[in-house]
C-alpha positions as CSV (number, residue, x, y, z in Angstrom):
1,M,-37.4,-10.8,4.5
2,T,-35.8,-14.2,4.1
3,A,-32.1,-14.8,3.6
4,N,-32.6,-15.7,-0.1
5,K,-34.6,-12.6,-0.7
6,Q,-32.0,-10.5,1.0
7,T,-29.3,-12.1,-1.2
8,L,-31.3,-11.4,-4.3
9,F,-31.9,-7.8,-3.2
10,W,-28.2,-7.1,-2.8
11,L,-27.2,-8.9,-6.0
12,G,-29.8,-6.9,-7.8
13,L,-28.6,-3.6,-6.3
14,F,-25.0,-4.4,-7.3
15,A,-26.1,-5.3,-10.8
16,V,-27.9,-2.0,-11.1
17,L,-24.8,-0.1,-9.9
18,F,-22.7,-2.0,-12.3
19,I,-25.0,-1.1,-15.2
20,L,-25.1,2.5,-14.2
21,L,-21.3,2.6,-14.0
22,A,-21.1,1.1,-17.5
23,V,-23.7,3.5,-19.0
24,L,-22.3,6.7,-17.3
25,R,-18.6,5.9,-17.6
26,D,-17.9,8.7,-20.1
27,I,-19.1,11.4,-17.6
28,L,-18.0,10.0,-14.3
29,L,-14.3,11.0,-14.5
30,P,-14.5,14.3,-12.5
31,F,-16.7,12.7,-9.9
32,V,-14.5,9.7,-9.4
33,V,-11.4,11.8,-9.2
34,G,-13.1,14.2,-6.8
35,A,-14.2,11.3,-4.6
36,A,-10.7,9.8,-4.7
37,I,-9.2,13.1,-3.6
38,A,-11.7,13.4,-0.7
39,Y,-10.9,9.9,0.4
40,L,-7.2,10.5,0.3
41,L,-7.4,13.8,2.2
42,D,-10.0,12.7,4.8
43,P,-7.4,11.6,7.4
44,L,-5.7,15.0,7.1
45,A,-9.0,16.8,7.7
46,D,-9.6,14.6,10.8
47,R,-6.1,15.5,12.0
48,L,-6.7,19.2,11.6
49,E,-10.0,18.8,13.5
50,T,-8.0,17.4,16.5
51,F,-6.1,20.7,16.4
52,G,-9.2,22.7,17.0
53,L,-10.3,23.6,13.5
54,S,-13.9,23.0,12.4
55,R,-14.6,20.6,9.6
56,L,-15.4,23.5,7.3
57,W,-12.2,25.4,8.0
58,A,-10.1,22.2,7.8
59,T,-11.6,21.5,4.4
60,V,-11.0,25.0,3.2
61,V,-7.4,24.9,4.3
62,I,-6.7,21.5,2.7
63,V,-8.5,22.3,-0.6
64,S,-6.9,25.7,-0.9
65,I,-3.3,24.3,-0.4
66,F,-3.8,21.5,-2.8
67,G,-5.6,23.7,-5.3
68,L,-2.7,26.2,-5.2
69,L,-0.2,23.3,-5.8
70,F,-2.3,22.1,-8.7
71,V,-2.5,25.5,-10.3
72,L,1.3,25.9,-9.9
73,G,1.8,22.5,-11.6
74,I,-0.5,23.5,-14.4
75,V,1.2,26.8,-15.0
76,F,4.8,25.7,-14.7
77,L,5.0,22.0,-15.2
78,L,2.3,21.1,-17.8
79,P,3.6,23.3,-20.6
80,L,7.1,21.8,-20.2
81,L,5.7,18.3,-20.2
82,I,3.6,18.9,-23.3
83,E,6.6,20.4,-25.1
84,Q,8.8,17.4,-24.3
85,L,6.0,15.0,-25.3
86,I,5.6,16.6,-28.7
87,D,9.4,16.8,-29.2
88,L,9.8,13.1,-28.2
89,A,7.0,12.0,-30.5
90,A,8.6,13.8,-33.4
91,K,12.1,12.4,-32.7
92,L,11.0,8.8,-31.8
93,P,11.4,7.4,-35.3
94,G,14.9,8.8,-35.6
95,Y,15.8,7.5,-32.2
96,L,14.6,4.0,-33.0
97,Q,16.4,4.1,-36.4
98,S,19.7,5.2,-34.7
99,V,19.4,2.4,-32.1
100,R,18.8,-0.1,-34.9
101,E,21.7,1.1,-36.9
102,L,24.0,1.0,-33.9
103,A,22.9,-2.5,-32.9
104,T,23.1,-3.8,-36.4
105,G,26.6,-2.4,-36.9
106,Y,28.0,-4.1,-33.9
107,L,26.2,-7.4,-34.7
108,E,27.4,-7.4,-38.2
109,K,30.9,-6.6,-37.0
110,W,30.8,-9.6,-34.7
111,F,28.9,-12.2,-36.7
112,G,29.0,-11.0,-40.3
113,N,26.4,-9.3,-42.5
114,D,25.2,-12.3,-44.4
115,W,24.8,-14.5,-41.3
116,M,22.8,-11.8,-39.5
117,N,20.5,-11.2,-42.4
118,S,19.8,-14.9,-42.9
119,K,19.3,-15.7,-39.2
120,F,17.4,-12.6,-38.0
121,G,16.3,-10.7,-41.1
122,L,17.9,-7.4,-40.0
123,G,17.8,-6.1,-43.5
124,G,14.3,-4.6,-42.9
125,D,14.0,-0.9,-42.3
126,I,12.7,-0.4,-38.7
127,K,12.3,3.3,-39.4
128,T,9.2,2.6,-41.6
129,L,7.6,0.6,-38.7
130,A,8.5,3.3,-36.2
131,E,7.1,6.1,-38.4
132,K,3.8,4.1,-38.8
133,A,3.7,3.5,-35.0
134,A,4.3,7.2,-34.3
135,G,1.7,8.2,-36.9
136,W,-0.8,5.8,-35.3
137,V,-0.1,7.3,-31.8
138,G,-0.5,10.8,-33.3
139,Q,-3.8,9.9,-34.8
140,V,-5.1,8.5,-31.6
141,L,-4.0,11.5,-29.6
142,S,-5.5,13.8,-32.2
143,S,-8.9,12.0,-32.2
144,V,-8.9,12.0,-28.4
145,W,-8.3,15.7,-28.0
146,S,-10.6,16.6,-30.9
147,G,-13.5,14.7,-29.4
148,G,-16.0,17.0,-27.7
149,L,-16.5,14.6,-24.8
150,A,-12.8,14.6,-24.1
151,L,-12.8,18.4,-24.0
152,V,-15.8,18.3,-21.7
153,N,-14.0,15.9,-19.4
154,F,-10.9,18.0,-19.3
155,L,-12.8,21.1,-18.4
156,A,-14.8,19.2,-15.9
157,L,-11.6,18.0,-14.2
158,L,-10.5,21.6,-13.8
159,V,-13.9,23.0,-12.7
160,I,-16.1,20.3,-11.3
161,T,-13.5,18.1,-9.6
162,P,-12.5,20.7,-7.0
163,V,-16.1,21.4,-6.1
164,V,-16.9,17.7,-5.8
165,A,-13.8,17.1,-3.7
166,F,-14.6,20.1,-1.4
167,Y,-18.2,19.0,-0.6
168,L,-17.3,15.3,-0.2
169,L,-14.4,16.1,2.1
170,L,-16.7,18.4,4.1
171,D,-19.4,15.8,4.5
172,W,-17.3,12.6,4.5
173,D,-17.8,11.6,8.1
174,R,-21.5,12.5,8.0
175,M,-22.1,10.5,4.8
176,I,-20.4,7.5,6.3
177,A,-22.6,7.7,9.4
178,H,-25.7,8.0,7.2
179,V,-24.8,5.0,5.1
180,S,-24.0,3.0,8.3
181,S,-27.5,3.8,9.6
182,W,-29.1,2.3,6.5
183,L,-27.5,-1.1,6.9
184,P,-29.9,-4.0,7.6
185,R,-30.0,-4.5,11.4
186,N,-29.4,-8.2,11.4
187,H,-26.2,-7.9,9.5
188,A,-25.0,-4.4,10.4
189,V,-22.1,-5.6,12.6
190,T,-20.8,-8.1,9.9
191,I,-21.1,-5.5,7.1
192,R,-19.3,-2.8,9.2
193,K,-16.5,-5.3,9.9
194,I,-16.2,-6.1,6.2
195,A,-16.3,-2.4,5.3
196,S,-13.6,-1.7,7.9
197,D,-11.4,-4.4,6.4
198,I,-11.9,-3.0,2.9
199,N,-11.0,0.5,4.2
200,D,-7.9,-0.8,5.8
201,V,-6.8,-2.5,2.6
202,M,-7.7,0.5,0.4
203,S,-6.2,3.1,2.6
204,G,-3.0,1.1,3.1
205,F,-2.6,0.6,-0.6
206,V,-4.0,3.7,-2.2
207,R,-2.6,6.3,0.2
208,G,0.7,4.4,0.6
209,Q,1.0,3.8,-3.1
210,V,0.4,7.5,-4.0
211,T,3.2,8.4,-1.6
212,V,5.5,5.8,-3.1
213,L,4.8,6.9,-6.7
214,F,5.5,10.5,-5.8
215,I,8.8,9.7,-4.2
216,L,9.8,7.3,-7.0
217,G,8.8,9.8,-9.7
218,L,10.8,12.6,-8.0
219,F,13.8,10.2,-7.7
220,Y,13.7,9.4,-11.4
221,V,13.3,13.0,-12.4
222,V,16.1,14.3,-10.3
223,G,18.4,11.4,-11.3
224,L,17.8,11.8,-15.0
225,T,18.0,15.6,-14.9
226,L,21.4,15.5,-13.1
227,I,22.7,13.1,-15.7
228,G,21.5,15.5,-18.4
229,L,19.2,13.1,-20.3
230,N,17.0,14.6,-22.9
231,F,13.3,14.5,-21.9
232,G,14.4,13.5,-18.4
233,L,11.4,15.2,-16.8
234,L,8.9,13.5,-19.0
235,I,10.5,10.0,-18.9
236,G,11.1,10.2,-15.1
237,L,7.7,11.5,-14.2
238,G,5.9,9.1,-16.6
239,A,7.8,6.1,-15.3
240,G,7.0,7.0,-11.7
241,L,3.3,7.6,-12.2
242,I,2.7,4.3,-14.0
243,S,4.6,2.3,-11.4
244,F,1.3,1.5,-9.8
245,I,1.2,-1.3,-12.4
246,P,3.7,-3.8,-11.1
247,F,7.0,-3.8,-13.1
248,V,5.5,-1.7,-15.9
249,G,6.9,1.7,-14.8
250,P,10.5,0.7,-14.4
251,I,10.4,-1.4,-17.6
252,V,9.0,1.5,-19.6
253,G,11.5,3.9,-18.1
254,F,14.3,1.5,-18.7
255,V,13.5,0.9,-22.4
256,V,12.6,4.5,-23.3
257,G,15.3,6.1,-21.2
258,G,17.9,3.6,-22.3
259,A,17.1,4.2,-26.0
260,V,17.3,8.0,-25.6
261,A,20.6,7.6,-23.6
262,V,22.1,5.4,-26.3
263,V,21.3,7.9,-29.0
264,Q,22.4,10.9,-26.9
265,F,25.5,9.7,-25.2
266,W,27.0,6.8,-27.3
267,P,29.9,5.9,-27.5
268,D,30.3,7.3,-24.0
269,W,28.7,4.2,-22.5
270,H,29.2,5.4,-18.9
271,W,26.3,7.8,-19.1
272,V,24.1,5.0,-20.6
273,V,24.9,2.8,-17.7
274,A,24.1,5.8,-15.4
275,V,20.7,6.2,-16.9
276,I,19.9,2.5,-16.6
277,S,21.2,2.5,-13.0
278,V,18.8,5.2,-12.0
279,F,15.8,2.9,-12.8
280,M,17.5,-0.2,-11.3
281,V,18.3,1.7,-8.1
282,G,14.8,3.2,-8.0
283,Q,13.2,-0.2,-8.3
284,A,15.5,-1.6,-5.6
285,I,14.5,1.3,-3.3
286,E,10.9,0.9,-4.0
287,G,10.8,-2.9,-3.5
288,N,13.0,-3.1,-0.4
289,V,12.5,0.2,1.4
290,L,9.5,2.4,0.2
291,S,6.8,-0.3,-0.2
292,P,7.6,-2.3,2.9
293,M,7.8,0.9,5.1
294,I,4.9,2.9,3.6
295,V,2.5,0.4,2.1
296,G,3.3,-2.5,4.4
297,D,2.2,-6.2,4.3
298,R,-1.4,-5.7,5.3
299,V,-2.5,-4.8,1.8
300,R,-2.6,-8.4,0.6
301,L,-3.0,-7.5,-3.1
302,H,-1.1,-9.9,-5.3
303,P,0.6,-8.2,-8.2
304,V,-1.0,-10.7,-10.7
305,W,-4.5,-9.9,-9.3
306,L,-3.8,-6.2,-9.5
307,I,-2.6,-6.4,-13.1
308,F,-5.7,-8.5,-14.0
309,A,-8.0,-6.1,-12.3
310,L,-6.5,-3.1,-14.1
311,F,-6.9,-4.8,-17.5
312,V,-10.5,-6.0,-16.8
313,F,-11.8,-2.7,-15.4
314,G,-9.9,-0.7,-17.9
315,Y,-11.5,-2.8,-20.7
316,L,-15.0,-2.5,-19.3
317,F,-15.0,1.1,-18.1
318,G,-12.1,2.8,-19.8
319,F,-9.9,5.3,-17.9
320,V,-12.5,5.5,-15.1
321,G,-12.3,1.7,-14.7
322,M,-8.5,2.0,-14.3
323,L,-9.0,4.5,-11.5
324,L,-11.5,2.3,-9.8
325,A,-9.5,-1.0,-10.4
326,V,-7.4,-0.8,-7.2
327,P,-10.1,-0.1,-4.7
328,L,-12.5,-2.5,-6.3
329,A,-9.8,-5.2,-6.5
330,A,-9.1,-4.6,-2.8
331,A,-12.8,-4.8,-1.9
332,I,-13.3,-8.0,-4.0
333,G,-10.3,-9.5,-2.3
334,V,-11.7,-8.8,1.2
335,L,-15.1,-10.2,0.2
336,V,-13.5,-13.3,-1.2
337,R,-11.5,-13.9,2.0
338,F,-14.7,-13.4,4.0
339,A,-16.7,-15.8,1.9
340,L,-13.8,-18.3,2.1
341,G,-13.9,-18.0,5.9
342,V,-17.6,-18.6,6.0
343,Y,-17.2,-21.6,3.7
344,L,-14.5,-23.1,5.9
345,E,-16.8,-22.9,8.9
346,S,-19.9,-24.3,7.1
347,P,-21.3,-27.8,6.8
348,L,-20.5,-27.6,3.1
349,Y,-16.8,-27.9,3.9
350,L,-16.9,-29.6,7.3
351,G,-19.6,-32.1,6.4
352,E,-22.1,-33.6,8.8
353,T,-22.4,-37.0,10.5
354,K,-25.7,-38.9,10.6
355,T,-26.3,-37.4,14.0
356,G,-26.1,-33.9,12.5
357,K,-22.7,-33.1,14.1
358,R,-20.0,-31.5,12.1
359,K,-16.9,-33.4,11.3
360,R,-13.5,-32.0,12.3
C-alpha cells in the first residue's frame, strides 16, 4: 500500500469514527464515563498487581471501594445538593432584587437619583428579568428530566457504567497490547511514540486535574460552610467541579457566592469579604501550588485552546463532547506538534538547492 493510500485509509477511518460519535452521542454517556473511570484507575490496578494481587482481584477491590464511595455519595450527598439547588432556584430572583436594591440605594446616595437614572437607566426592575431567567432555567431542567432519553442515560450511568468500568479496567492492558499488535508494521514505532506522548499529556492533565478539582472543591465547601454561607455546599462543590474550565469556576463561585453573602450578611461586610476571600485564596492556591505540583508543566495545554475545545466538542456532541474535549484536545495538540516537527525537517520548509541538497 502506498503512502497516499495509507493516508486516505486513516483519514477515512477517522471520518467514520467521527460520524459514529456524532450519530451515537445520545447513548454514549455511560460508556464514555466507564472508559474514563477505567483509564483513571488503571495505574492503581497496576500498583496493586505489584503487591501480588491478580488483575481480577485488583479490579474487584478498586471497583468495590469506589462503588461504595459512590453509593454513599448518592445516599447522603445528592439529596442535600438537590434540596439546596431547588431552594436556590426559588430564591434567586429575590436575591438578585435585593442586590439590585442595595446597589441602587448606595449609588443614588452618592450620585443622586436623577443622575443615575439618566446615565445608567437603573429605574428598570431587575426582578422581572431575574424571574424570566429563573423560569427559563426551570423549563430547561424540566424538559431535560422529563425526556425519556435523559432518564435512560441517568439509569445507564447507575447500572451500565460500573459494569463497563469493571470490564475495561480488567482487560485494559490486554486491550492496549492487542491494539498495538494491529498497527502497520512500517509505522508502528512512530505511532507508539505518538501514543505514548498523548498518554503522557492526558494522564498528566486528566488525573492531575481531577485531583486538583477534588481538593479545590473540598476547600471551597469547608471554607464556605465554616463561614455559614447559605448553600455553601452547593456553591463550593459546583465552583470546584467546573474549575476544569480555566477561570470559570472561581468567577462563578465569586459571583454567586458574593451575591448570596451580600443578601445574607449585609451590612456586616466582614463576612462578605470572607466569602470572596475563600475564592481568591482558592484560586491562588490552585494556580501557585496545586497545579504546578500535581499537574506540572508537561501538559502543554494552553487555556485558550482548552476553552475552545470545550466549546467546539460541547457544541458538536453535547455533554459527551465536553467529557471528550480534554483528551481529544491533548491528542490533537500532540499530533500538531509531531506534524510541525516533520514539517520543520522536510524540504517543504528547508528548501532544496539545484544539487538536491537541503538548505540550512
